[in-house]
mmCIF file of the N, C-alpha and C atoms, coordinates in Angstrom:
data_MODEL
# 
_entry.id   MODEL 
# 
loop_
_atom_site.group_PDB 
_atom_site.id 
_atom_site.type_symbol 
_atom_site.label_atom_id 
_atom_site.label_alt_id 
_atom_site.label_comp_id 
_atom_site.label_asym_id 
_atom_site.label_entity_id 
_atom_site.label_seq_id 
_atom_site.pdbx_PDB_ins_code 
_atom_site.Cartn_x 
_atom_site.Cartn_y 
_atom_site.Cartn_z 
_atom_site.occupancy 
_atom_site.B_iso_or_equiv 
_atom_site.pdbx_formal_charge 
_atom_site.auth_seq_id 
_atom_site.auth_comp_id 
_atom_site.auth_asym_id 
_atom_site.auth_atom_id 
_atom_site.pdbx_PDB_model_num 
ATOM 1   N N  . MET A 1 1  ? -11.080 2.056   -20.117 1.00 0.00 ? 1  MET A N  1 
ATOM 2   C CA . MET A 1 1  ? -12.243 1.531   -19.425 1.00 0.00 ? 1  MET A CA 1 
ATOM 3   C C  . MET A 1 1  ? -13.515 2.126   -19.991 1.00 0.00 ? 1  MET A C  1 
ATOM 4   N N  . LYS A 1 2  ? -13.385 2.965   -20.950 1.00 0.00 ? 2  LYS A N  1 
ATOM 5   C CA . LYS A 1 2  ? -14.548 3.642   -21.494 1.00 0.00 ? 2  LYS A CA 1 
ATOM 6   C C  . LYS A 1 2  ? -15.577 2.660   -22.060 1.00 0.00 ? 2  LYS A C  1 
ATOM 7   N N  . ASN A 1 3  ? -15.126 1.611   -22.716 1.00 0.00 ? 3  ASN A N  1 
ATOM 8   C CA . ASN A 1 3  ? -16.035 0.687   -23.391 1.00 0.00 ? 3  ASN A CA 1 
ATOM 9   C C  . ASN A 1 3  ? -16.157 -0.665  -22.699 1.00 0.00 ? 3  ASN A C  1 
ATOM 10  N N  . THR A 1 4  ? -15.956 -0.725  -21.397 1.00 0.00 ? 4  THR A N  1 
ATOM 11  C CA . THR A 1 4  ? -16.004 -2.005  -20.692 1.00 0.00 ? 4  THR A CA 1 
ATOM 12  C C  . THR A 1 4  ? -17.414 -2.404  -20.273 1.00 0.00 ? 4  THR A C  1 
ATOM 13  N N  . GLY A 1 5  ? -18.345 -1.519  -20.319 1.00 0.00 ? 5  GLY A N  1 
ATOM 14  C CA . GLY A 1 5  ? -19.689 -1.847  -19.851 1.00 0.00 ? 5  GLY A CA 1 
ATOM 15  C C  . GLY A 1 5  ? -19.729 -1.810  -18.335 1.00 0.00 ? 5  GLY A C  1 
ATOM 16  N N  . ASN A 1 6  ? -20.596 -2.612  -17.747 1.00 0.00 ? 6  ASN A N  1 
ATOM 17  C CA . ASN A 1 6  ? -20.733 -2.650  -16.292 1.00 0.00 ? 6  ASN A CA 1 
ATOM 18  C C  . ASN A 1 6  ? -19.751 -3.642  -15.703 1.00 0.00 ? 6  ASN A C  1 
ATOM 19  N N  . ILE A 1 7  ? -19.171 -3.260  -14.584 1.00 0.00 ? 7  ILE A N  1 
ATOM 20  C CA . ILE A 1 7  ? -18.302 -4.140  -13.818 1.00 0.00 ? 7  ILE A CA 1 
ATOM 21  C C  . ILE A 1 7  ? -18.893 -4.261  -12.433 1.00 0.00 ? 7  ILE A C  1 
ATOM 22  N N  . GLN A 1 8  ? -19.063 -5.481  -11.951 1.00 0.00 ? 8  GLN A N  1 
ATOM 23  C CA . GLN A 1 8  ? -19.601 -5.701  -10.611 1.00 0.00 ? 8  GLN A CA 1 
ATOM 24  C C  . GLN A 1 8  ? -18.543 -6.369  -9.749  1.00 0.00 ? 8  GLN A C  1 
ATOM 25  N N  . PHE A 1 9  ? -18.417 -5.893  -8.508  1.00 0.00 ? 9  PHE A N  1 
ATOM 26  C CA . PHE A 1 9  ? -17.499 -6.470  -7.535  1.00 0.00 ? 9  PHE A CA 1 
ATOM 27  C C  . PHE A 1 9  ? -18.309 -7.031  -6.385  1.00 0.00 ? 9  PHE A C  1 
ATOM 28  N N  . ASN A 1 10 ? -17.877 -8.170  -5.859  1.00 0.00 ? 10 ASN A N  1 
ATOM 29  C CA . ASN A 1 10 ? -18.564 -8.800  -4.734  1.00 0.00 ? 10 ASN A CA 1 
ATOM 30  C C  . ASN A 1 10 ? -18.152 -8.215  -3.391  1.00 0.00 ? 10 ASN A C  1 
ATOM 31  N N  . LYS A 1 11 ? -17.014 -7.518  -3.363  1.00 0.00 ? 11 LYS A N  1 
ATOM 32  C CA . LYS A 1 11 ? -16.508 -6.911  -2.133  1.00 0.00 ? 11 LYS A CA 1 
ATOM 33  C C  . LYS A 1 11 ? -16.141 -5.466  -2.442  1.00 0.00 ? 11 LYS A C  1 
ATOM 34  N N  . PRO A 1 12 ? -16.031 -4.645  -1.398  1.00 0.00 ? 12 PRO A N  1 
ATOM 35  C CA . PRO A 1 12 ? -15.657 -3.241  -1.636  1.00 0.00 ? 12 PRO A CA 1 
ATOM 36  C C  . PRO A 1 12 ? -14.298 -3.126  -2.327  1.00 0.00 ? 12 PRO A C  1 
ATOM 37  N N  . VAL A 1 13 ? -14.178 -2.162  -3.206  1.00 0.00 ? 13 VAL A N  1 
ATOM 38  C CA . VAL A 1 13 ? -12.947 -1.926  -3.966  1.00 0.00 ? 13 VAL A CA 1 
ATOM 39  C C  . VAL A 1 13 ? -12.597 -0.443  -3.866  1.00 0.00 ? 13 VAL A C  1 
ATOM 40  N N  . THR A 1 14 ? -11.318 -0.181  -3.657  1.00 0.00 ? 14 THR A N  1 
ATOM 41  C CA . THR A 1 14 ? -10.831 1.198   -3.639  1.00 0.00 ? 14 THR A CA 1 
ATOM 42  C C  . THR A 1 14 ? -9.908  1.387   -4.827  1.00 0.00 ? 14 THR A C  1 
ATOM 43  N N  . LEU A 1 15 ? -10.149 2.425   -5.598  1.00 0.00 ? 15 LEU A N  1 
ATOM 44  C CA . LEU A 1 15 ? -9.304  2.747   -6.745  1.00 0.00 ? 15 LEU A CA 1 
ATOM 45  C C  . LEU A 1 15 ? -8.520  4.013   -6.440  1.00 0.00 ? 15 LEU A C  1 
ATOM 46  N N  . LEU A 1 16 ? -7.227  3.979   -6.711  1.00 0.00 ? 16 LEU A N  1 
ATOM 47  C CA . LEU A 1 16 ? -6.394  5.173   -6.591  1.00 0.00 ? 16 LEU A CA 1 
ATOM 48  C C  . LEU A 1 16 ? -6.070  5.625   -8.005  1.00 0.00 ? 16 LEU A C  1 
ATOM 49  N N  . VAL A 1 17 ? -6.542  6.782   -8.363  1.00 0.00 ? 17 VAL A N  1 
ATOM 50  C CA . VAL A 1 17 ? -6.378  7.292   -9.717  1.00 0.00 ? 17 VAL A CA 1 
ATOM 51  C C  . VAL A 1 17 ? -5.703  8.642   -9.654  1.00 0.00 ? 17 VAL A C  1 
ATOM 52  N N  . GLY A 1 18 ? -4.734  8.852   -10.532 1.00 0.00 ? 18 GLY A N  1 
ATOM 53  C CA . GLY A 1 18 ? -4.082  10.149  -10.570 1.00 0.00 ? 18 GLY A CA 1 
ATOM 54  C C  . GLY A 1 18 ? -2.968  10.165  -11.595 1.00 0.00 ? 18 GLY A C  1 
ATOM 55  N N  . GLU A 1 19 ? -2.480  11.344  -11.857 1.00 0.00 ? 19 GLU A N  1 
ATOM 56  C CA . GLU A 1 19 ? -1.378  11.522  -12.798 1.00 0.00 ? 19 GLU A CA 1 
ATOM 57  C C  . GLU A 1 19 ? -0.113  10.865  -12.247 1.00 0.00 ? 19 GLU A C  1 
ATOM 58  N N  . ASN A 1 20 ? 0.869   10.680  -13.132 1.00 0.00 ? 20 ASN A N  1 
ATOM 59  C CA . ASN A 1 20 ? 2.166   10.177  -12.700 1.00 0.00 ? 20 ASN A CA 1 
ATOM 60  C C  . ASN A 1 20 ? 2.786   11.127  -11.687 1.00 0.00 ? 20 ASN A C  1 
ATOM 61  N N  . ASP A 1 21 ? 3.548   10.550  -10.763 1.00 0.00 ? 21 ASP A N  1 
ATOM 62  C CA . ASP A 1 21 ? 4.265   11.328  -9.742  1.00 0.00 ? 21 ASP A CA 1 
ATOM 63  C C  . ASP A 1 21 ? 3.360   12.085  -8.781  1.00 0.00 ? 21 ASP A C  1 
ATOM 64  N N  . THR A 1 22 ? 2.176   11.528  -8.502  1.00 0.00 ? 22 THR A N  1 
ATOM 65  C CA . THR A 1 22 ? 1.299   12.168  -7.520  1.00 0.00 ? 22 THR A CA 1 
ATOM 66  C C  . THR A 1 22 ? 1.284   11.418  -6.190  1.00 0.00 ? 22 THR A C  1 
ATOM 67  N N  . GLY A 1 23 ? 2.038   10.292  -6.095  1.00 0.00 ? 23 GLY A N  1 
ATOM 68  C CA . GLY A 1 23 ? 2.187   9.603   -4.813  1.00 0.00 ? 23 GLY A CA 1 
ATOM 69  C C  . GLY A 1 23 ? 1.308   8.393   -4.592  1.00 0.00 ? 23 GLY A C  1 
ATOM 70  N N  . LYS A 1 24 ? 0.702   7.844   -5.640  1.00 0.00 ? 24 LYS A N  1 
ATOM 71  C CA . LYS A 1 24 ? -0.178  6.672   -5.458  1.00 0.00 ? 24 LYS A CA 1 
ATOM 72  C C  . LYS A 1 24 ? 0.591   5.483   -4.888  1.00 0.00 ? 24 LYS A C  1 
ATOM 73  N N  . SER A 1 25 ? 1.716   5.161   -5.499  1.00 0.00 ? 25 SER A N  1 
ATOM 74  C CA . SER A 1 25 ? 2.518   4.024   -5.028  1.00 0.00 ? 25 SER A CA 1 
ATOM 75  C C  . SER A 1 25 ? 3.108   4.304   -3.656  1.00 0.00 ? 25 SER A C  1 
ATOM 76  N N  . THR A 1 26 ? 3.538   5.526   -3.431  1.00 0.00 ? 26 THR A N  1 
ATOM 77  C CA . THR A 1 26 ? 4.096   5.896   -2.132  1.00 0.00 ? 26 THR A CA 1 
ATOM 78  C C  . THR A 1 26 ? 3.051   5.741   -1.038  1.00 0.00 ? 26 THR A C  1 
ATOM 79  N N  . LEU A 1 27 ? 1.823   6.127   -1.316  1.00 0.00 ? 27 LEU A N  1 
ATOM 80  C CA . LEU A 1 27 ? 0.735   5.959   -0.360  1.00 0.00 ? 27 LEU A CA 1 
ATOM 81  C C  . LEU A 1 27 ? 0.532   4.485   -0.024  1.00 0.00 ? 27 LEU A C  1 
ATOM 82  N N  . LEU A 1 28 ? 0.483   3.628   -1.044  1.00 0.00 ? 28 LEU A N  1 
ATOM 83  C CA . LEU A 1 28 ? 0.294   2.192   -0.805  1.00 0.00 ? 28 LEU A CA 1 
ATOM 84  C C  . LEU A 1 28 ? 1.463   1.594   -0.028  1.00 0.00 ? 28 LEU A C  1 
ATOM 85  N N  . GLU A 1 29 ? 2.684   2.015   -0.350  1.00 0.00 ? 29 GLU A N  1 
ATOM 86  C CA . GLU A 1 29 ? 3.849   1.523   0.375   1.00 0.00 ? 29 GLU A CA 1 
ATOM 87  C C  . GLU A 1 29 ? 3.801   1.964   1.835   1.00 0.00 ? 29 GLU A C  1 
ATOM 88  N N  . GLY A 1 30 ? 3.371   3.178   2.078   1.00 0.00 ? 30 GLY A N  1 
ATOM 89  C CA . GLY A 1 30 ? 3.243   3.668   3.446   1.00 0.00 ? 30 GLY A CA 1 
ATOM 90  C C  . GLY A 1 30 ? 2.198   2.912   4.241   1.00 0.00 ? 30 GLY A C  1 
ATOM 91  N N  . ILE A 1 31 ? 1.079   2.625   3.607   1.00 0.00 ? 31 ILE A N  1 
ATOM 92  C CA . ILE A 1 31 ? 0.017   1.851   4.275   1.00 0.00 ? 31 ILE A CA 1 
ATOM 93  C C  . ILE A 1 31 ? 0.530   0.457   4.622   1.00 0.00 ? 31 ILE A C  1 
ATOM 94  N N  . ALA A 1 32 ? 1.207   -0.185  3.669   1.00 0.00 ? 32 ALA A N  1 
ATOM 95  C CA . ALA A 1 32 ? 1.737   -1.532  3.911   1.00 0.00 ? 32 ALA A CA 1 
ATOM 96  C C  . ALA A 1 32 ? 2.775   -1.515  5.029   1.00 0.00 ? 32 ALA A C  1 
ATOM 97  N N  . ALA A 1 33 ? 3.644   -0.511  5.030   1.00 0.00 ? 33 ALA A N  1 
ATOM 98  C CA . ALA A 1 33 ? 4.677   -0.420  6.060   1.00 0.00 ? 33 ALA A CA 1 
ATOM 99  C C  . ALA A 1 33 ? 4.068   -0.176  7.435   1.00 0.00 ? 33 ALA A C  1 
ATOM 100 N N  . SER A 1 34 ? 3.067   0.694   7.510   1.00 0.00 ? 34 SER A N  1 
ATOM 101 C CA . SER A 1 34 ? 2.464   0.985   8.812   1.00 0.00 ? 34 SER A CA 1 
ATOM 102 C C  . SER A 1 34 ? 1.659   -0.194  9.336   1.00 0.00 ? 34 SER A C  1 
ATOM 103 N N  . ALA A 1 35 ? 1.131   -0.989  8.430   1.00 0.00 ? 35 ALA A N  1 
ATOM 104 C CA . ALA A 1 35 ? 0.381   -2.178  8.844   1.00 0.00 ? 35 ALA A CA 1 
ATOM 105 C C  . ALA A 1 35 ? 1.316   -3.338  9.155   1.00 0.00 ? 35 ALA A C  1 
ATOM 106 N N  . GLU A 1 36 ? 2.621   -3.144  8.842   1.00 0.00 ? 36 GLU A N  1 
ATOM 107 C CA . GLU A 1 36 ? 3.621   -4.193  9.014   1.00 0.00 ? 36 GLU A CA 1 
ATOM 108 C C  . GLU A 1 36 ? 3.145   -5.491  8.389   1.00 0.00 ? 36 GLU A C  1 
ATOM 109 N N  . SER A 1 37 ? 2.538   -5.370  7.236   1.00 0.00 ? 37 SER A N  1 
ATOM 110 C CA . SER A 1 37 ? 1.957   -6.546  6.603   1.00 0.00 ? 37 SER A CA 1 
ATOM 111 C C  . SER A 1 37 ? 1.960   -6.398  5.097   1.00 0.00 ? 37 SER A C  1 
ATOM 112 N N  . ILE A 1 38 ? 2.814   -7.143  4.449   1.00 0.00 ? 38 ILE A N  1 
ATOM 113 C CA . ILE A 1 38 ? 2.809   -7.200  2.998   1.00 0.00 ? 38 ILE A CA 1 
ATOM 114 C C  . ILE A 1 38 ? 2.567   -8.657  2.630   1.00 0.00 ? 38 ILE A C  1 
ATOM 115 N N  . LEU A 1 39 ? 1.457   -8.911  1.947   1.00 0.00 ? 39 LEU A N  1 
ATOM 116 C CA . LEU A 1 39 ? 1.080   -10.272 1.602   1.00 0.00 ? 39 LEU A CA 1 
ATOM 117 C C  . LEU A 1 39 ? 1.142   -10.486 0.098   1.00 0.00 ? 39 LEU A C  1 
ATOM 118 N N  . ILE A 1 40 ? 1.601   -11.658 -0.298  1.00 0.00 ? 40 ILE A N  1 
ATOM 119 C CA . ILE A 1 40 ? 1.551   -12.091 -1.691  1.00 0.00 ? 40 ILE A CA 1 
ATOM 120 C C  . ILE A 1 40 ? 0.873   -13.443 -1.683  1.00 0.00 ? 40 ILE A C  1 
ATOM 121 N N  . ASP A 1 41 ? -0.218  -13.552 -2.382  1.00 0.00 ? 41 ASP A N  1 
ATOM 122 C CA . ASP A 1 41 ? -1.016  -14.781 -2.389  1.00 0.00 ? 41 ASP A CA 1 
ATOM 123 C C  . ASP A 1 41 ? -1.365  -15.231 -0.971  1.00 0.00 ? 41 ASP A C  1 
ATOM 124 N N  . GLY A 1 42 ? -1.631  -14.262 -0.094  1.00 0.00 ? 42 GLY A N  1 
ATOM 125 C CA . GLY A 1 42 ? -2.049  -14.582 1.262   1.00 0.00 ? 42 GLY A CA 1 
ATOM 126 C C  . GLY A 1 42 ? -0.927  -14.925 2.216   1.00 0.00 ? 42 GLY A C  1 
ATOM 127 N N  . GLU A 1 43 ? 0.333   -14.923 1.754   1.00 0.00 ? 43 GLU A N  1 
ATOM 128 C CA . GLU A 1 43 ? 1.464   -15.244 2.616   1.00 0.00 ? 43 GLU A CA 1 
ATOM 129 C C  . GLU A 1 43 ? 2.282   -13.995 2.885   1.00 0.00 ? 43 GLU A C  1 
ATOM 130 N N  . SER A 1 44 ? 2.786   -13.875 4.110   1.00 0.00 ? 44 SER A N  1 
ATOM 131 C CA . SER A 1 44 ? 3.633   -12.750 4.462   1.00 0.00 ? 44 SER A CA 1 
ATOM 132 C C  . SER A 1 44 ? 4.921   -12.806 3.655   1.00 0.00 ? 44 SER A C  1 
ATOM 133 N N  . VAL A 1 45 ? 5.354   -11.672 3.135   1.00 0.00 ? 45 VAL A N  1 
ATOM 134 C CA . VAL A 1 45 ? 6.595   -11.617 2.365   1.00 0.00 ? 45 VAL A CA 1 
ATOM 135 C C  . VAL A 1 45 ? 7.762   -12.089 3.219   1.00 0.00 ? 45 VAL A C  1 
ATOM 136 N N  . GLU A 1 46 ? 7.724   -11.778 4.506   1.00 0.00 ? 46 GLU A N  1 
ATOM 137 C CA . GLU A 1 46 ? 8.814   -12.154 5.391   1.00 0.00 ? 46 GLU A CA 1 
ATOM 138 C C  . GLU A 1 46 ? 8.970   -13.674 5.495   1.00 0.00 ? 46 GLU A C  1 
ATOM 139 N N  . SER A 1 47 ? 7.890   -14.418 5.265   1.00 0.00 ? 47 SER A N  1 
ATOM 140 C CA . SER A 1 47 ? 7.966   -15.873 5.392   1.00 0.00 ? 47 SER A CA 1 
ATOM 141 C C  . SER A 1 47 ? 8.374   -16.553 4.094   1.00 0.00 ? 47 SER A C  1 
ATOM 142 N N  . LEU A 1 48 ? 8.452   -15.790 2.993   1.00 0.00 ? 48 LEU A N  1 
ATOM 143 C CA . LEU A 1 48 ? 8.789   -16.381 1.703   1.00 0.00 ? 48 LEU A CA 1 
ATOM 144 C C  . LEU A 1 48 ? 10.266  -16.173 1.383   1.00 0.00 ? 48 LEU A C  1 
ATOM 145 N N  . ALA A 1 49 ? 10.889  -17.180 0.820   1.00 0.00 ? 49 ALA A N  1 
ATOM 146 C CA . ALA A 1 49 ? 12.269  -17.072 0.374   1.00 0.00 ? 49 ALA A CA 1 
ATOM 147 C C  . ALA A 1 49 ? 12.313  -16.248 -0.915  1.00 0.00 ? 49 ALA A C  1 
ATOM 148 N N  . PHE A 1 50 ? 13.472  -15.670 -1.207  1.00 0.00 ? 50 PHE A N  1 
ATOM 149 C CA . PHE A 1 50 ? 13.629  -14.836 -2.407  1.00 0.00 ? 50 PHE A CA 1 
ATOM 150 C C  . PHE A 1 50 ? 13.210  -15.593 -3.655  1.00 0.00 ? 50 PHE A C  1 
ATOM 151 N N  . GLU A 1 51 ? 13.601  -16.839 -3.796  1.00 0.00 ? 51 GLU A N  1 
ATOM 152 C CA . GLU A 1 51 ? 13.257  -17.635 -4.984  1.00 0.00 ? 51 GLU A CA 1 
ATOM 153 C C  . GLU A 1 51 ? 11.751  -17.788 -5.118  1.00 0.00 ? 51 GLU A C  1 
ATOM 154 N N  . GLU A 1 52 ? 11.057  -17.946 -4.006  1.00 0.00 ? 52 GLU A N  1 
ATOM 155 C CA . GLU A 1 52 ? 9.599   -18.048 -4.031  1.00 0.00 ? 52 GLU A CA 1 
ATOM 156 C C  . GLU A 1 52 ? 8.980   -16.738 -4.482  1.00 0.00 ? 52 GLU A C  1 
ATOM 157 N N  . LEU A 1 53 ? 9.529   -15.619 -4.013  1.00 0.00 ? 53 LEU A N  1 
ATOM 158 C CA . LEU A 1 53 ? 9.001   -14.304 -4.390  1.00 0.00 ? 53 LEU A CA 1 
ATOM 159 C C  . LEU A 1 53 ? 9.181   -14.053 -5.879  1.00 0.00 ? 53 LEU A C  1 
ATOM 160 N N  . LYS A 1 54 ? 10.312  -14.475 -6.438  1.00 0.00 ? 54 LYS A N  1 
ATOM 161 C CA . LYS A 1 54 ? 10.566  -14.274 -7.866  1.00 0.00 ? 54 LYS A CA 1 
ATOM 162 C C  . LYS A 1 54 ? 9.526   -14.975 -8.720  1.00 0.00 ? 54 LYS A C  1 
ATOM 163 N N  . ASN A 1 55 ? 9.016   -16.094 -8.223  1.00 0.00 ? 55 ASN A N  1 
ATOM 164 C CA . ASN A 1 55 ? 8.085   -16.908 -9.031  1.00 0.00 ? 55 ASN A CA 1 
ATOM 165 C C  . ASN A 1 55 ? 6.627   -16.568 -8.789  1.00 0.00 ? 55 ASN A C  1 
ATOM 166 N N  . LYS A 1 56 ? 6.335   -15.615 -7.944  1.00 0.00 ? 56 LYS A N  1 
ATOM 167 C CA . LYS A 1 56 ? 4.937   -15.246 -7.664  1.00 0.00 ? 56 LYS A CA 1 
ATOM 168 C C  . LYS A 1 56 ? 4.402   -14.309 -8.709  1.00 0.00 ? 56 LYS A C  1 
# 
């Protein structure tokens, strides 16, 4: 990202940065589990069939 220039976002963005094995993915999985909400393309994972999930 050193040479990307300026990046502008229209909405707030949170970046999780850290070395490998510091828990970034675990943190996100915990947040998703506690919110009981995992969305893919705006749809709840629970409402999608396995075949649909494979193609997302």
